[in-house]
LOMAR-376501 format. One record per residue (C-alpha): y, z, x; residue in one letter. Coordinates in steps of 0.001 Angstrom, whole numbers, padded with zeros to 6 digits, always signed. Layout:
# residues N
<node><c2>Y</c2><c3>Z</c3><c1>X</c1><resn>A</resn></node>
...
END
This chain:
# residues 74
<node><c2>+025649</c2><c3>-006087</c3><c1>-002013</c1><resn>M</resn></node>
<node><c2>+022955</c2><c3>-004713</c3><c1>+000269</c1><resn>N</resn></node>
<node><c2>+023365</c2><c3>-001101</c3><c1>+001375</c1><resn>V</resn></node>
<node><c2>+021501</c2><c3>+000881</c3><c1>+004014</c1><resn>S</resn></node>
<node><c2>+021838</c2><c3>+004662</c3><c1>+003962</c1><resn>I</resn></node>
<node><c2>+020711</c2><c3>+006633</c3><c1>+006990</c1><resn>G</resn></node>
<node><c2>+019138</c2><c3>+009946</c3><c1>+006041</c1><resn>I</resn></node>
<node><c2>+019251</c2><c3>+012783</c3><c1>+008572</c1><resn>R</resn></node>
<node><c2>+015771</c2><c3>+013826</c3><c1>+009612</c1><resn>G</resn></node>
<node><c2>+014155</c2><c3>+010651</c3><c1>+008245</c1><resn>A</resn></node>
<node><c2>+012865</c2><c3>+007860</c3><c1>+010434</c1><resn>A</resn></node>
<node><c2>+013616</c2><c3>+005100</c3><c1>+007937</c1><resn>R</resn></node>
<node><c2>+016773</c2><c3>+004053</c3><c1>+006162</c1><resn>E</resn></node>
<node><c2>+017155</c2><c3>+003841</c3><c1>+002417</c1><resn>L</resn></node>
<node><c2>+017664</c2><c3>+000168</c3><c1>+001507</c1><resn>Q</resn></node>
<node><c2>+019349</c2><c3>-000647</c3><c1>-001831</c1><resn>L</resn></node>
<node><c2>+020722</c2><c3>-003726</c3><c1>-003530</c1><resn>E</resn></node>
<node><c2>+023665</c2><c3>-002599</c3><c1>-005638</c1><resn>L</resn></node>
<node><c2>+025839</c2><c3>-004245</c3><c1>-008258</c1><resn>D</resn></node>
<node><c2>+028896</c2><c3>-002193</c3><c1>-007218</c1><resn>L</resn></node>
<node><c2>+032055</c2><c3>-003188</c3><c1>-005407</c1><resn>T</resn></node>
<node><c2>+032690</c2><c3>-001765</c3><c1>-001957</c1><resn>E</resn></node>
<node><c2>+035527</c2><c3>+000352</c3><c1>-003352</c1><resn>E</resn></node>
<node><c2>+033259</c2><c3>+001886</c3><c1>-006012</c1><resn>E</resn></node>
<node><c2>+030566</c2><c3>+002658</c3><c1>-003436</c1><resn>L</resn></node>
<node><c2>+033008</c2><c3>+004166</c3><c1>-000964</c1><resn>F</resn></node>
<node><c2>+034616</c2><c3>+006341</c3><c1>-003635</c1><resn>S</resn></node>
<node><c2>+031204</c2><c3>+007646</c3><c1>-004759</c1><resn>R</resn></node>
<node><c2>+030173</c2><c3>+008430</c3><c1>-001163</c1><resn>V</resn></node>
<node><c2>+033499</c2><c3>+010117</c3><c1>-000482</c1><resn>E</resn></node>
<node><c2>+033339</c2><c3>+012212</c3><c1>-003667</c1><resn>A</resn></node>
<node><c2>+029766</c2><c3>+013305</c3><c1>-002950</c1><resn>A</resn></node>
<node><c2>+030553</c2><c3>+014324</c3><c1>+000626</c1><resn>T</resn></node>
<node><c2>+033728</c2><c3>+016218</c3><c1>-000382</c1><resn>K</resn></node>
<node><c2>+031951</c2><c3>+018109</c3><c1>-003190</c1><resn>E</resn></node>
<node><c2>+028734</c2><c3>+018641</c3><c1>-001230</c1><resn>G</resn></node>
<node><c2>+026690</c2><c3>+017380</c3><c1>-004162</c1><resn>G</resn></node>
<node><c2>+024397</c2><c3>+014431</c3><c1>-004754</c1><resn>L</resn></node>
<node><c2>+025145</c2><c3>+010768</c3><c1>-004175</c1><resn>L</resn></node>
<node><c2>+023666</c2><c3>+009061</c3><c1>-007223</c1><resn>T</resn></node>
<node><c2>+023132</c2><c3>+005310</c3><c1>-007125</c1><resn>L</resn></node>
<node><c2>+021303</c2><c3>+002883</c3><c1>-009418</c1><resn>V</resn></node>
<node><c2>+020100</c2><c3>-000334</c3><c1>-007763</c1><resn>D</resn></node>
<node><c2>+020017</c2><c3>-003816</c3><c1>-009305</c1><resn>S</resn></node>
<node><c2>+016423</c2><c3>-003209</c3><c1>-010552</c1><resn>K</resn></node>
<node><c2>+017408</c2><c3>-000037</c3><c1>-012404</c1><resn>G</resn></node>
<node><c2>+015838</c2><c3>+002375</c3><c1>-009922</c1><resn>Q</resn></node>
<node><c2>+017826</c2><c3>+005542</c3><c1>-009353</c1><resn>Q</resn></node>
<node><c2>+018377</c2><c3>+007037</c3><c1>-005915</c1><resn>A</resn></node>
<node><c2>+019613</c2><c3>+010617</c3><c1>-005445</c1><resn>L</resn></node>
<node><c2>+020709</c2><c3>+011535</c3><c1>-001911</c1><resn>V</resn></node>
<node><c2>+022002</c2><c3>+015004</c3><c1>-000982</c1><resn>P</resn></node>
<node><c2>+025466</c2><c3>+014534</c3><c1>+000526</c1><resn>A</resn></node>
<node><c2>+024691</c2><c3>+016752</c3><c1>+003549</c1><resn>E</resn></node>
<node><c2>+021718</c2><c3>+014479</c3><c1>+004407</c1><resn>A</resn></node>
<node><c2>+023782</c2><c3>+011283</c3><c1>+004650</c1><resn>I</resn></node>
<node><c2>+023934</c2><c3>+010105</c3><c1>+008250</c1><resn>G</resn></node>
<node><c2>+025645</c2><c3>+006753</c3><c1>+007650</c1><resn>F</resn></node>
<node><c2>+026245</c2><c3>+004077</c3><c1>+005026</c1><resn>V</resn></node>
<node><c2>+026023</c2><c3>+000427</c3><c1>+006124</c1><resn>L</resn></node>
<node><c2>+027293</c2><c3>-002239</c3><c1>+003709</c1><resn>V</resn></node>
<node><c2>+026264</c2><c3>-005876</c3><c1>+004070</c1><resn>A</resn></node>
<node><c2>+027707</c2><c3>-008559</c3><c1>+001794</c1><resn>P</resn></node>
<node><c2>+025360</c2><c3>-010716</c3><c1>-000245</c1><resn>D</resn></node>
<node><c2>+024573</c2><c3>-013943</c3><c1>+001538</c1><resn>T</resn></node>
<node><c2>+022725</c2><c3>-016830</c3><c1>-000078</c1><resn>P</resn></node>
<node><c2>+019248</c2><c3>-017408</c3><c1>+001265</c1><resn>R</resn></node>
<node><c2>+018731</c2><c3>-020535</c3><c1>+003297</c1><resn>R</resn></node>
<node><c2>+016039</c2><c3>-022913</c3><c1>+002241</c1><resn>V</resn></node>
<node><c2>+014555</c2><c3>-025604</c3><c1>+004444</c1><resn>G</resn></node>
<node><c2>+014541</c2><c3>-026319</c3><c1>+008124</c1><resn>F</resn></node>
<node><c2>+018176</c2><c3>-027218</c3><c1>+008751</c1><resn>A</resn></node>
<node><c2>+019815</c2><c3>-025789</c3><c1>+011857</c1><resn>L</resn></node>
<node><c2>+023274</c2><c3>-024380</c3><c1>+011948</c1><resn>G</resn></node>
END
């Protein structure tokens, strides 16, 4: 799934492609914000992202959609 995380005070969003379920992601975000710690995520390429919980502005989840190939309309 594709995830965008808005960081307070930053002009750009953090874009990640994760191999987690929505429930796993939501539980990690909820735990980090309750504890006031770090949200730790590893993307599908193995890169690790650490986001301080107090800096999270929003989390936007987009499901994986297959890429279209060709010139077909619709």
